[in-house]
PDB file of N, CA, C and O in Angstrom:
ATOM      1  N   MET A   1      14.202 -87.488 233.988  1.00  0.00           N
ATOM      2  CA  MET A   1      12.942 -87.470 234.694  1.00  0.00           C
ATOM      3  C   MET A   1      12.662 -88.890 235.182  1.00  0.00           C
ATOM      4  O   MET A   1      12.677 -89.842 234.402  1.00  0.00           O
ATOM      5  N   ASP A   2      12.410 -89.015 236.471  1.00  0.00           N
ATOM      6  CA  ASP A   2      12.113 -90.339 236.997  1.00  0.00           C
ATOM      7  C   ASP A   2      10.623 -90.663 236.849  1.00  0.00           C
ATOM      8  O   ASP A   2       9.815 -89.820 236.461  1.00  0.00           O
ATOM      9  N   HIS A   3      10.300 -91.890 237.165  1.00  0.00           N
ATOM     10  CA  HIS A   3       8.939 -92.410 237.003  1.00  0.00           C
ATOM     11  C   HIS A   3       7.914 -91.561 237.775  1.00  0.00           C
ATOM     12  O   HIS A   3       6.873 -91.194 237.230  1.00  0.00           O
ATOM     13  N   ILE A   4       8.209 -91.260 239.020  1.00  0.00           N
ATOM     14  CA  ILE A   4       7.284 -90.499 239.865  1.00  0.00           C
ATOM     15  C   ILE A   4       7.087 -89.086 239.322  1.00  0.00           C
ATOM     16  O   ILE A   4       5.960 -88.592 239.294  1.00  0.00           O
ATOM     17  N   SER A   5       8.152 -88.435 238.896  1.00  0.00           N
ATOM     18  CA  SER A   5       8.031 -87.087 238.322  1.00  0.00           C
ATOM     19  C   SER A   5       7.178 -87.099 237.067  1.00  0.00           C
ATOM     20  O   SER A   5       6.358 -86.205 236.858  1.00  0.00           O
ATOM     21  N   ALA A   6       7.369 -88.107 236.238  1.00  0.00           N
ATOM     22  CA  ALA A   6       6.569 -88.216 235.013  1.00  0.00           C
ATOM     23  C   ALA A   6       5.092 -88.357 235.352  1.00  0.00           C
ATOM     24  O   ALA A   6       4.246 -87.693 234.753  1.00  0.00           O
ATOM     25  N   LEU A   7       4.783 -89.222 236.314  1.00  0.00           N
ATOM     26  CA  LEU A   7       3.379 -89.404 236.710  1.00  0.00           C
ATOM     27  C   LEU A   7       2.784 -88.119 237.275  1.00  0.00           C
ATOM     28  O   LEU A   7       1.637 -87.784 236.983  1.00  0.00           O
ATOM     29  N   ARG A   8       3.553 -87.407 238.075  1.00  0.00           N
ATOM     30  CA  ARG A   8       3.056 -86.137 238.639  1.00  0.00           C
ATOM     31  C   ARG A   8       2.772 -85.122 237.531  1.00  0.00           C
ATOM     32  O   ARG A   8       1.755 -84.429 237.563  1.00  0.00           O
ATOM     33  N   ASN A   9       3.665 -85.040 236.565  1.00  0.00           N
ATOM     34  CA  ASN A   9       3.455 -84.096 235.464  1.00  0.00           C
ATOM     35  C   ASN A   9       2.232 -84.465 234.634  1.00  0.00           C
ATOM     36  O   ASN A   9       1.490 -83.587 234.195  1.00  0.00           O
ATOM     37  N   ILE A  10       2.022 -85.749 234.420  1.00  0.00           N
ATOM     38  CA  ILE A  10       0.831 -86.186 233.682  1.00  0.00           C
ATOM     39  C   ILE A  10      -0.423 -85.885 234.497  1.00  0.00           C
ATOM     40  O   ILE A  10      -1.426 -85.430 233.948  1.00  0.00           O
ATOM     41  N   GLU A  11      -0.370 -86.137 235.806  1.00  0.00           N
ATOM     42  CA  GLU A  11      -1.513 -85.811 236.666  1.00  0.00           C
ATOM     43  C   GLU A  11      -1.836 -84.320 236.617  1.00  0.00           C
ATOM     44  O   GLU A  11      -3.006 -83.940 236.579  1.00  0.00           O
ATOM     45  N   GLU A  12      -0.813 -83.479 236.617  1.00  0.00           N
ATOM     46  CA  GLU A  12      -1.034 -82.034 236.536  1.00  0.00           C
ATOM     47  C   GLU A  12      -1.712 -81.659 235.222  1.00  0.00           C
ATOM     48  O   GLU A  12      -2.615 -80.823 235.206  1.00  0.00           O
ATOM     49  N   ALA A  13      -1.286 -82.267 234.136  1.00  0.00           N
ATOM     50  CA  ALA A  13      -1.897 -81.991 232.835  1.00  0.00           C
ATOM     51  C   ALA A  13      -3.358 -82.423 232.827  1.00  0.00           C
ATOM     52  O   ALA A  13      -4.218 -81.700 232.325  1.00  0.00           O
ATOM     53  N   LEU A  14      -3.638 -83.595 233.381  1.00  0.00           N
ATOM     54  CA  LEU A  14      -5.023 -84.076 233.432  1.00  0.00           C
ATOM     55  C   LEU A  14      -5.882 -83.198 234.336  1.00  0.00           C
ATOM     56  O   LEU A  14      -7.038 -82.917 234.017  1.00  0.00           O
ATOM     57  N   ARG A  15      -5.324 -82.768 235.454  1.00  0.00           N
ATOM     58  CA  ARG A  15      -6.065 -81.906 236.369  1.00  0.00           C
ATOM     59  C   ARG A  15      -6.420 -80.584 235.686  1.00  0.00           C
ATOM     60  O   ARG A  15      -7.539 -80.093 235.833  1.00  0.00           O
ATOM     61  N   ALA A  16      -5.487 -80.016 234.952  1.00  0.00           N
ATOM     62  CA  ALA A  16      -5.765 -78.765 234.236  1.00  0.00           C
ATOM     63  C   ALA A  16      -6.876 -78.973 233.216  1.00  0.00           C
ATOM     64  O   ALA A  16      -7.728 -78.102 233.042  1.00  0.00           O
ATOM     65  N   PHE A  17      -6.876 -80.117 232.542  1.00  0.00           N
ATOM     66  CA  PHE A  17      -7.938 -80.428 231.581  1.00  0.00           C
ATOM     67  C   PHE A  17      -9.276 -80.558 232.302  1.00  0.00           C
ATOM     68  O   PHE A  17     -10.277 -79.986 231.870  1.00  0.00           O
ATOM     69  N   GLU A  18      -9.292 -81.310 233.400  1.00  0.00           N
ATOM     70  CA  GLU A  18     -10.529 -81.527 234.156  1.00  0.00           C
ATOM     71  C   GLU A  18     -11.081 -80.229 234.737  1.00  0.00           C
ATOM     72  O   GLU A  18     -12.297 -80.071 234.854  1.00  0.00           O
ATOM     73  N   ASP A  19     -10.206 -79.305 235.101  1.00  0.00           N
ATOM     74  CA  ASP A  19     -10.628 -78.031 235.682  1.00  0.00           C
ATOM     75  C   ASP A  19     -10.974 -76.985 234.628  1.00  0.00           C
ATOM     76  O   ASP A  19     -11.339 -75.859 234.965  1.00  0.00           O
ATOM     77  N   GLY A  20     -10.859 -77.353 233.358  1.00  0.00           N
ATOM     78  CA  GLY A  20     -11.186 -76.424 232.291  1.00  0.00           C
ATOM     79  C   GLY A  20     -10.095 -75.412 232.000  1.00  0.00           C
ATOM     80  O   GLY A  20     -10.332 -74.433 231.292  1.00  0.00           O
ATOM     81  N   GLU A  21      -8.895 -75.634 232.537  1.00  0.00           N
ATOM     82  CA  GLU A  21      -7.791 -74.705 232.332  1.00  0.00           C
ATOM     83  C   GLU A  21      -6.985 -75.020 231.077  1.00  0.00           C
ATOM     84  O   GLU A  21      -6.140 -74.227 230.664  1.00  0.00           O
ATOM     85  N   ALA A  22      -7.248 -76.182 230.468  1.00  0.00           N
ATOM     86  CA  ALA A  22      -6.536 -76.584 229.251  1.00  0.00           C
ATOM     87  C   ALA A  22      -7.497 -77.355 228.361  1.00  0.00           C
ATOM     88  O   ALA A  22      -8.368 -78.077 228.847  1.00  0.00           O
ATOM     89  N   ASP A  23      -7.330 -77.194 227.053  1.00  0.00           N
ATOM     90  CA  ASP A  23      -8.149 -77.974 226.122  1.00  0.00           C
ATOM     91  C   ASP A  23      -7.474 -79.315 225.851  1.00  0.00           C
ATOM     92  O   ASP A  23      -6.360 -79.562 226.313  1.00  0.00           O
ATOM     93  N   LEU A  24      -8.153 -80.176 225.102  1.00  0.00           N
ATOM     94  CA  LEU A  24      -7.638 -81.518 224.849  1.00  0.00           C
ATOM     95  C   LEU A  24      -6.309 -81.487 224.096  1.00  0.00           C
ATOM     96  O   LEU A  24      -5.385 -82.222 224.444  1.00  0.00           O
ATOM     97  N   ALA A  25      -6.206 -80.648 223.074  1.00  0.00           N
ATOM     98  CA  ALA A  25      -4.972 -80.597 222.280  1.00  0.00           C
ATOM     99  C   ALA A  25      -3.779 -80.185 223.146  1.00  0.00           C
ATOM    100  O   ALA A  25      -2.698 -80.761 223.022  1.00  0.00           O
ATOM    101  N   THR A  26      -3.966 -79.210 224.006  1.00  0.00           N
ATOM    102  CA  THR A  26      -2.897 -78.776 224.906  1.00  0.00           C
ATOM    103  C   THR A  26      -2.523 -79.885 225.874  1.00  0.00           C
ATOM    104  O   THR A  26      -1.344 -80.119 226.139  1.00  0.00           O
ATOM    105  N   THR A  27      -3.528 -80.563 226.398  1.00  0.00           N
ATOM    106  CA  THR A  27      -3.283 -81.677 227.320  1.00  0.00           C
ATOM    107  C   THR A  27      -2.509 -82.787 226.628  1.00  0.00           C
ATOM    108  O   THR A  27      -1.577 -83.348 227.204  1.00  0.00           O
ATOM    109  N   GLN A  28      -2.886 -83.106 225.405  1.00  0.00           N
ATOM    110  CA  GLN A  28      -2.173 -84.141 224.650  1.00  0.00           C
ATOM    111  C   GLN A  28      -0.712 -83.752 224.441  1.00  0.00           C
ATOM    112  O   GLN A  28       0.177 -84.588 224.599  1.00  0.00           O
ATOM    113  N   ARG A  29      -0.457 -82.499 224.089  1.00  0.00           N
ATOM    114  CA  ARG A  29       0.921 -82.037 223.887  1.00  0.00           C
ATOM    115  C   ARG A  29       1.729 -82.135 225.181  1.00  0.00           C
ATOM    116  O   ARG A  29       2.886 -82.555 225.168  1.00  0.00           O
ATOM    117  N   ARG A  30       1.111 -81.744 226.295  1.00  0.00           N
ATOM    118  CA  ARG A  30       1.819 -81.807 227.578  1.00  0.00           C
ATOM    119  C   ARG A  30       2.162 -83.243 227.952  1.00  0.00           C
ATOM    120  O   ARG A  30       3.279 -83.529 228.385  1.00  0.00           O
ATOM    121  N   VAL A  31       1.201 -84.143 227.784  1.00  0.00           N
ATOM    122  CA  VAL A  31       1.440 -85.551 228.117  1.00  0.00           C
ATOM    123  C   VAL A  31       2.494 -86.144 227.187  1.00  0.00           C
ATOM    124  O   VAL A  31       3.377 -86.875 227.636  1.00  0.00           O
ATOM    125  N   GLN A  32       2.409 -85.835 225.899  1.00  0.00           N
ATOM    126  CA  GLN A  32       3.404 -86.341 224.951  1.00  0.00           C
ATOM    127  C   GLN A  32       4.796 -85.814 225.303  1.00  0.00           C
ATOM    128  O   GLN A  32       5.779 -86.551 225.216  1.00  0.00           O
ATOM    129  N   SER A  33       4.882 -84.574 225.689  1.00  0.00           N
ATOM    130  CA  SER A  33       6.165 -83.990 226.072  1.00  0.00           C
ATOM    131  C   SER A  33       6.751 -84.703 227.294  1.00  0.00           C
ATOM    132  O   SER A  33       7.952 -84.969 227.351  1.00  0.00           O
ATOM    133  N   VAL A  34       5.898 -85.007 228.263  1.00  0.00           N
ATOM    134  CA  VAL A  34       6.357 -85.736 229.448  1.00  0.00           C
ATOM    135  C   VAL A  34       6.886 -87.106 229.047  1.00  0.00           C
ATOM    136  O   VAL A  34       7.951 -87.520 229.506  1.00  0.00           O
ATOM    137  N   LEU A  35       6.154 -87.807 228.199  1.00  0.00           N
ATOM    138  CA  LEU A  35       6.576 -89.142 227.778  1.00  0.00           C
ATOM    139  C   LEU A  35       7.883 -89.098 226.990  1.00  0.00           C
ATOM    140  O   LEU A  35       8.740 -89.964 227.160  1.00  0.00           O
ATOM    141  N   GLN A  36       8.037 -88.095 226.131  1.00  0.00           N
ATOM    142  CA  GLN A  36       9.286 -87.967 225.378  1.00  0.00           C
ATOM    143  C   GLN A  36      10.459 -87.696 226.310  1.00  0.00           C
ATOM    144  O   GLN A  36      11.531 -88.279 226.151  1.00  0.00           O
ATOM    145  N   SER A  37      10.258 -86.822 227.272  1.00  0.00           N
ATOM    146  CA  SER A  37      11.322 -86.538 228.242  1.00  0.00           C
ATOM    147  C   SER A  37      11.664 -87.781 229.042  1.00  0.00           C
ATOM    148  O   SER A  37      12.836 -88.091 229.253  1.00  0.00           O
ATOM    149  N   TYR A  38      10.642 -88.489 229.485  1.00  0.00           N
ATOM    150  CA  TYR A  38      10.867 -89.709 230.263  1.00  0.00           C
ATOM    151  C   TYR A  38      11.656 -90.728 229.449  1.00  0.00           C
ATOM    152  O   TYR A  38      12.599 -91.333 229.958  1.00  0.00           O
ATOM    153  N   ALA A  39      11.278 -90.920 228.193  1.00  0.00           N
ATOM    154  CA  ALA A  39      11.952 -91.913 227.349  1.00  0.00           C
ATOM    155  C   ALA A  39      13.407 -91.545 227.092  1.00  0.00           C
ATOM    156  O   ALA A  39      14.281 -92.411 227.135  1.00  0.00           O
ATOM    157  N   THR A  40      13.673 -90.277 226.826  1.00  0.00           N
ATOM    158  CA  THR A  40      15.049 -89.884 226.511  1.00  0.00           C
ATOM    159  C   THR A  40      15.939 -89.848 227.745  1.00  0.00           C
ATOM    160  O   THR A  40      17.159 -89.955 227.630  1.00  0.00           O
ATOM    161  N   GLU A  41      15.341 -89.697 228.925  1.00  0.00           N
ATOM    162  CA  GLU A  41      16.114 -89.655 230.161  1.00  0.00           C
ATOM    163  C   GLU A  41      16.039 -90.967 230.936  1.00  0.00           C
ATOM    164  O   GLU A  41      16.558 -91.059 232.048  1.00  0.00           O
ATOM    165  N   PHE A  42      15.399 -91.978 230.359  1.00  0.00           N
ATOM    166  CA  PHE A  42      15.207 -93.262 231.035  1.00  0.00           C
ATOM    167  C   PHE A  42      16.550 -93.853 231.428  1.00  0.00           C
ATOM    168  O   PHE A  42      17.464 -93.945 230.608  1.00  0.00           O
ATOM    169  N   GLU A  43      16.663 -94.252 232.691  1.00  0.00           N
ATOM    170  CA  GLU A  43      17.900 -94.843 233.181  1.00  0.00           C
ATOM    171  C   GLU A  43      17.586 -96.109 233.962  1.00  0.00           C
ATOM    172  O   GLU A  43      16.803 -96.090 234.913  1.00  0.00           O
ATOM    173  N   ALA A  44      18.201 -97.198 233.553  1.00  0.00           N
ATOM    174  CA  ALA A  44      18.118 -98.462 234.279  1.00  0.00           C
ATOM    175  C   ALA A  44      19.424 -99.203 234.017  1.00  0.00           C
ATOM    176  O   ALA A  44      20.030 -99.054 232.956  1.00  0.00           O
ATOM    177  N   GLU A  45      19.842 -99.987 234.972  1.00  0.00           N
ATOM    178  CA  GLU A  45      21.123-100.674 234.827  1.00  0.00           C
ATOM    179  C   GLU A  45      21.124-101.691 233.697  1.00  0.00           C
ATOM    180  O   GLU A  45      22.143-101.884 233.034  1.00  0.00           O
ATOM    181  N   THR A  46      19.996-102.337 233.476  1.00  0.00           N
ATOM    182  CA  THR A  46      19.969-103.449 232.519  1.00  0.00           C
ATOM    183  C   THR A  46      19.158-103.173 231.264  1.00  0.00           C
ATOM    184  O   THR A  46      19.043-104.047 230.404  1.00  0.00           O
ATOM    185  N   ARG A  47      18.590-101.971 231.138  1.00  0.00           N
ATOM    186  CA  ARG A  47      17.783-101.642 229.958  1.00  0.00           C
ATOM    187  C   ARG A  47      18.026-100.203 229.559  1.00  0.00           C
ATOM    188  O   ARG A  47      18.468 -99.375 230.355  1.00  0.00           O
ATOM    189  N   ARG A  48      17.720 -99.929 228.285  1.00  0.00           N
ATOM    190  CA  ARG A  48      17.826 -98.559 227.791  1.00  0.00           C
ATOM    191  C   ARG A  48      16.865 -98.390 226.627  1.00  0.00           C
ATOM    192  O   ARG A  48      16.447 -99.381 226.028  1.00  0.00           O
ATOM    193  N   PRO A  49      16.505 -97.157 226.294  1.00  0.00           N
ATOM    194  CA  PRO A  49      15.625 -96.942 225.145  1.00  0.00           C
ATOM    195  C   PRO A  49      16.405 -97.000 223.832  1.00  0.00           C
ATOM    196  O   PRO A  49      17.551 -96.555 223.754  1.00  0.00           O
ATOM    197  N   TYR A  50      15.771 -97.548 222.819  1.00  0.00           N
ATOM    198  CA  TYR A  50      16.317 -97.625 221.459  1.00  0.00           C
ATOM    199  C   TYR A  50      15.283 -97.058 220.495  1.00  0.00           C
ATOM    200  O   TYR A  50      14.081 -97.246 220.683  1.00  0.00           O
ATOM    201  N   ARG A  51      15.757 -96.358 219.458  1.00  0.00           N
ATOM    202  CA  ARG A  51      14.879 -95.830 218.408  1.00  0.00           C
ATOM    203  C   ARG A  51      15.214 -96.534 217.101  1.00  0.00           C
ATOM    204  O   ARG A  51      16.380 -96.723 216.755  1.00  0.00           O
ATOM    205  N   ALA A  52      14.153 -96.920 216.380  1.00  0.00           N
ATOM    206  CA  ALA A  52      14.326 -97.560 215.078  1.00  0.00           C
ATOM    207  C   ALA A  52      14.425 -96.493 213.996  1.00  0.00           C
ATOM    208  O   ALA A  52      13.715 -95.488 214.034  1.00  0.00           O
ATOM    209  N   HIS A  53      15.311 -96.720 213.034  1.00  0.00           N
ATOM    210  CA  HIS A  53      15.470 -95.842 211.874  1.00  0.00           C
ATOM    211  C   HIS A  53      15.428 -96.713 210.630  1.00  0.00           C
ATOM    212  O   HIS A  53      16.151 -97.705 210.536  1.00  0.00           O
ATOM    213  N   GLY A  54      14.587 -96.345 209.683  1.00  0.00           N
ATOM    214  CA  GLY A  54      14.497 -97.118 208.444  1.00  0.00           C
ATOM    215  C   GLY A  54      13.117 -97.014 207.835  1.00  0.00           C
ATOM    216  O   GLY A  54      12.498 -95.949 207.839  1.00  0.00           O
ATOM    217  N   GLU A  55      12.645 -98.122 207.316  1.00  0.00           N
ATOM    218  CA  GLU A  55      11.363 -98.150 206.610  1.00  0.00           C
ATOM    219  C   GLU A  55      10.188 -98.130 207.586  1.00  0.00           C
ATOM    220  O   GLU A  55      10.291 -98.560 208.735  1.00  0.00           O
ATOM    221  N   ALA A  56       9.069 -97.613 207.078  1.00  0.00           N
ATOM    222  CA  ALA A  56       7.814 -97.678 207.825  1.00  0.00           C
ATOM    223  C   ALA A  56       7.376 -99.133 207.890  1.00  0.00           C
ATOM    224  O   ALA A  56       7.680 -99.887 206.965  1.00  0.00           O
ATOM    225  N   PRO A  57       6.706 -99.550 208.895  1.00  0.00           N
ATOM    226  CA  PRO A  57       6.206 -98.798 210.046  1.00  0.00           C
ATOM    227  C   PRO A  57       7.177 -98.745 211.220  1.00  0.00           C
ATOM    228  O   PRO A  57       6.820 -98.247 212.288  1.00  0.00           O
ATOM    229  N   ALA A  58       8.385 -99.243 211.047  1.00  0.00           N
ATOM    230  CA  ALA A  58       9.349 -99.290 212.155  1.00  0.00           C
ATOM    231  C   ALA A  58       9.983 -97.933 212.444  1.00  0.00           C
ATOM    232  O   ALA A  58      10.327 -97.645 213.591  1.00  0.00           O
ATOM    233  N   ASP A  59      10.141 -97.102 211.426  1.00  0.00           N
ATOM    234  CA  ASP A  59      10.866 -95.845 211.573  1.00  0.00           C
ATOM    235  C   ASP A  59      10.279 -94.987 212.694  1.00  0.00           C
ATOM    236  O   ASP A  59       9.085 -94.686 212.701  1.00  0.00           O
ATOM    237  N   GLY A  60      11.132 -94.601 213.634  1.00  0.00           N
ATOM    238  CA  GLY A  60      10.718 -93.726 214.722  1.00  0.00           C
ATOM    239  C   GLY A  60      10.190 -94.433 215.955  1.00  0.00           C
ATOM    240  O   GLY A  60       9.971 -93.789 216.981  1.00  0.00           O
ATOM    241  N   VAL A  61       9.981 -95.732 215.885  1.00  0.00           N
ATOM    242  CA  VAL A  61       9.466 -96.472 217.035  1.00  0.00           C
ATOM    243  C   VAL A  61      10.552 -96.528 218.109  1.00  0.00           C
ATOM    244  O   VAL A  61      11.712 -96.819 217.818  1.00  0.00           O
ATOM    245  N   VAL A  62      10.165 -96.246 219.348  1.00  0.00           N
ATOM    246  CA  VAL A  62      11.088 -96.281 220.477  1.00  0.00           C
ATOM    247  C   VAL A  62      10.635 -97.373 221.438  1.00  0.00           C
ATOM    248  O   VAL A  62       9.468 -97.435 221.823  1.00  0.00           O
ATOM    249  N   VAL A  63      11.575 -98.232 221.819  1.00  0.00           N
ATOM    250  CA  VAL A  63      11.296 -99.309 222.773  1.00  0.00           C
ATOM    251  C   VAL A  63      12.393 -99.337 223.828  1.00  0.00           C
ATOM    252  O   VAL A  63      13.474 -98.782 223.630  1.00  0.00           O
ATOM    253  N   VAL A  64      12.106 -99.982 224.936  1.00  0.00           N
ATOM    254  CA  VAL A  64      13.106-100.201 225.981  1.00  0.00           C
ATOM    255  C   VAL A  64      13.506-101.662 225.922  1.00  0.00           C
ATOM    256  O   VAL A  64      12.653-102.547 225.865  1.00  0.00           O
ATOM    257  N   ALA A  65      14.812-101.909 225.937  1.00  0.00           N
ATOM    258  CA  ALA A  65      15.305-103.282 225.828  1.00  0.00           C
ATOM    259  C   ALA A  65      16.699-103.380 226.445  1.00  0.00           C
ATOM    260  O   ALA A  65      17.370-102.366 226.636  1.00  0.00           O
ATOM    261  N   PRO A  66      17.132-104.606 226.757  1.00  0.00           N
ATOM    262  CA  PRO A  66      18.468-104.773 227.329  1.00  0.00           C
ATOM    263  C   PRO A  66      19.595-104.669 226.307  1.00  0.00           C
ATOM    264  O   PRO A  66      20.742-104.416 226.675  1.00  0.00           O
ATOM    265  N   ASP A  67      19.274-104.866 225.004  1.00  0.00           N
ATOM    266  CA  ASP A  67      20.297-104.808 223.962  1.00  0.00           C
ATOM    267  C   ASP A  67      19.632-104.531 222.614  1.00  0.00           C
ATOM    268  O   ASP A  67      18.409-104.578 222.490  1.00  0.00           O
ATOM    269  N   ALA A  68      20.458-104.243 221.611  1.00  0.00           N
ATOM    270  CA  ALA A  68      19.941-103.874 220.288  1.00  0.00           C
ATOM    271  C   ALA A  68      19.163-105.014 219.633  1.00  0.00           C
ATOM    272  O   ALA A  68      18.155-104.771 218.969  1.00  0.00           O
ATOM    273  N   GLU A  69      19.616-106.243 219.813  1.00  0.00           N
ATOM    274  CA  GLU A  69      18.917-107.382 219.205  1.00  0.00           C
ATOM    275  C   GLU A  69      17.499-107.516 219.762  1.00  0.00           C
ATOM    276  O   GLU A  69      16.548-107.705 219.005  1.00  0.00           O
ATOM    277  N   THR A  70      17.363-107.418 221.065  1.00  0.00           N
ATOM    278  CA  THR A  70      16.038-107.484 221.685  1.00  0.00           C
ATOM    279  C   THR A  70      15.198-106.285 221.266  1.00  0.00           C
ATOM    280  O   THR A  70      13.995-106.417 221.042  1.00  0.00           O
ATOM    281  N   ALA A  71      15.826-105.114 221.158  1.00  0.00           N
ATOM    282  CA  ALA A  71      15.099-103.925 220.713  1.00  0.00           C
ATOM    283  C   ALA A  71      14.538-104.131 219.312  1.00  0.00           C
ATOM    284  O   ALA A  71      13.390-103.772 219.051  1.00  0.00           O
ATOM    285  N   SER A  72      15.325-104.700 218.410  1.00  0.00           N
ATOM    286  CA  SER A  72      14.848-104.972 217.048  1.00  0.00           C
ATOM    287  C   SER A  72      13.658-105.919 217.064  1.00  0.00           C
ATOM    288  O   SER A  72      12.684-105.714 216.341  1.00  0.00           O
ATOM    289  N   GLU A  73      13.740-106.952 217.887  1.00  0.00           N
ATOM    290  CA  GLU A  73      12.632-107.903 217.995  1.00  0.00           C
ATOM    291  C   GLU A  73      11.373-107.219 218.510  1.00  0.00           C
ATOM    292  O   GLU A  73      10.273-107.492 218.030  1.00  0.00           O
ATOM    293  N   ARG A  74      11.534-106.336 219.482  1.00  0.00           N
ATOM    294  CA  ARG A  74      10.372-105.634 220.043  1.00  0.00           C
ATOM    295  C   ARG A  74       9.763-104.674 219.031  1.00  0.00           C
ATOM    296  O   ARG A  74       8.540-104.567 218.934  1.00  0.00           O
ATOM    297  N   VAL A  75      10.605-103.977 218.278  1.00  0.00           N
ATOM    298  CA  VAL A  75      10.085-103.082 217.235  1.00  0.00           C
ATOM    299  C   VAL A  75       9.293-103.888 216.218  1.00  0.00           C
ATOM    300  O   VAL A  75       8.190-103.494 215.837  1.00  0.00           O
ATOM    301  N   GLU A  76       9.841-105.005 215.776  1.00  0.00           N
ATOM    302  CA  GLU A  76       9.133-105.856 214.808  1.00  0.00           C
ATOM    303  C   GLU A  76       7.773-106.271 215.336  1.00  0.00           C
ATOM    304  O   GLU A  76       6.777-106.195 214.616  1.00  0.00           O
ATOM    305  N   ALA A  77       7.722-106.708 216.578  1.00  0.00           N
ATOM    306  CA  ALA A  77       6.472-107.195 217.155  1.00  0.00           C
ATOM    307  C   ALA A  77       5.472-106.068 217.410  1.00  0.00           C
ATOM    308  O   ALA A  77       4.296-106.198 217.072  1.00  0.00           O
ATOM    309  N   LEU A  78       5.925-104.972 218.000  1.00  0.00           N
ATOM    310  CA  LEU A  78       5.013-103.899 218.391  1.00  0.00           C
ATOM    311  C   LEU A  78       4.534-103.059 217.220  1.00  0.00           C
ATOM    312  O   LEU A  78       3.417-102.542 217.243  1.00  0.00           O
ATOM    313  N   ALA A  79       5.369-102.918 216.195  1.00  0.00           N
ATOM    314  CA  ALA A  79       5.004-102.088 215.037  1.00  0.00           C
ATOM    315  C   ALA A  79       4.558-102.930 213.850  1.00  0.00           C
ATOM    316  O   ALA A  79       4.310-102.398 212.768  1.00  0.00           O
ATOM    317  N   ASP A  80       4.455-104.248 214.049  1.00  0.00           N
ATOM    318  CA  ASP A  80       4.092-105.156 212.952  1.00  0.00           C
ATOM    319  C   ASP A  80       5.013-104.895 211.763  1.00  0.00           C
ATOM    320  O   ASP A  80       4.561-104.675 210.639  1.00  0.00           O
ATOM    321  N   ALA A  81       6.321-104.925 212.041  1.00  0.00           N
ATOM    322  CA  ALA A  81       7.326-104.511 211.060  1.00  0.00           C
ATOM    323  C   ALA A  81       8.268-105.643 210.666  1.00  0.00           C
ATOM    324  O   ALA A  81       9.450-105.405 210.418  1.00  0.00           O
ATOM    325  N   GLU A  82       7.759-106.870 210.605  1.00  0.00           N
ATOM    326  CA  GLU A  82       8.618-108.008 210.285  1.00  0.00           C
ATOM    327  C   GLU A  82       9.301-107.874 208.928  1.00  0.00           C
ATOM    328  O   GLU A  82      10.427-108.341 208.757  1.00  0.00           O
ATOM    329  N   SER A  83       8.639-107.244 207.965  1.00  0.00           N
ATOM    330  CA  SER A  83       9.213-107.143 206.618  1.00  0.00           C
ATOM    331  C   SER A  83       9.938-105.815 206.373  1.00  0.00           C
ATOM    332  O   SER A  83      10.486-105.603 205.291  1.00  0.00           O
ATOM    333  N   ALA A  84       9.944-104.930 207.356  1.00  0.00           N
ATOM    334  CA  ALA A  84      10.589-103.627 207.192  1.00  0.00           C
ATOM    335  C   ALA A  84      12.094-103.740 207.423  1.00  0.00           C
ATOM    336  O   ALA A  84      12.557-104.542 208.233  1.00  0.00           O
ATOM    337  N   SER A  85      12.842-102.921 206.695  1.00  0.00           N
ATOM    338  CA  SER A  85      14.286-102.833 206.882  1.00  0.00           C
ATOM    339  C   SER A  85      14.569-101.643 207.799  1.00  0.00           C
ATOM    340  O   SER A  85      14.199-100.511 207.488  1.00  0.00           O
ATOM    341  N   PHE A  86      15.229-101.907 208.933  1.00  0.00           N
ATOM    342  CA  PHE A  86      15.521-100.831 209.882  1.00  0.00           C
ATOM    343  C   PHE A  86      16.688-101.229 210.778  1.00  0.00           C
ATOM    344  O   PHE A  86      17.039-102.403 210.894  1.00  0.00           O
ATOM    345  N   ASP A  87      17.271-100.226 211.399  1.00  0.00           N
ATOM    346  CA  ASP A  87      18.308-100.404 212.411  1.00  0.00           C
ATOM    347  C   ASP A  87      17.806 -99.761 213.692  1.00  0.00           C
ATOM    348  O   ASP A  87      16.929 -98.898 213.656  1.00  0.00           O
ATOM    349  N   VAL A  88      18.357-100.176 214.817  1.00  0.00           N
ATOM    350  CA  VAL A  88      18.033 -99.525 216.085  1.00  0.00           C
ATOM    351  C   VAL A  88      19.312 -98.956 216.672  1.00  0.00           C
ATOM    352  O   VAL A  88      20.398 -99.510 216.505  1.00  0.00           O
ATOM    353  N   GLU A  89      19.155 -97.832 217.367  1.00  0.00           N
ATOM    354  CA  GLU A  89      20.299 -97.242 218.054  1.00  0.00           C
ATOM    355  C   GLU A  89      19.833 -96.686 219.391  1.00  0.00           C
ATOM    356  O   GLU A  89      18.685 -96.263 219.526  1.00  0.00           O
ATOM    357  N   PRO A  90      20.717 -96.686 220.370  1.00  0.00           N
ATOM    358  CA  PRO A  90      20.350 -96.163 221.690  1.00  0.00           C
ATOM    359  C   PRO A  90      20.001 -94.680 221.609  1.00  0.00           C
ATOM    360  O   PRO A  90      20.575 -93.936 220.814  1.00  0.00           O
ATOM    361  N   LEU A  91      19.063 -94.268 222.432  1.00  0.00           N
ATOM    362  CA  LEU A  91      18.738 -92.837 222.523  1.00  0.00           C
ATOM    363  C   LEU A  91      19.787 -92.145 223.365  1.00  0.00           C
ATOM    364  O   LEU A  91      19.712 -90.935 223.574  1.00  0.00           O
TER     365      LEU A  91
END
């Protein structure tokens, strides 16, 4: 899923919520699904998504980075996980 498709799908979910065709929980699920699809299908020549596996709060955190070392640094910073033990692997 490319960037534009993801935005269109999110807009559709928000429009359904605004029009009363969907409740908040359904809208949240739709938006989360779009973001998960976008992250797993993300394609760029110099970056890719990585998922952290290990101790909380790092476990499950997904970041985009040019390499595993940078991904680890981003997980540490974004999840406040400096003391957590974890590995990162490409999605």
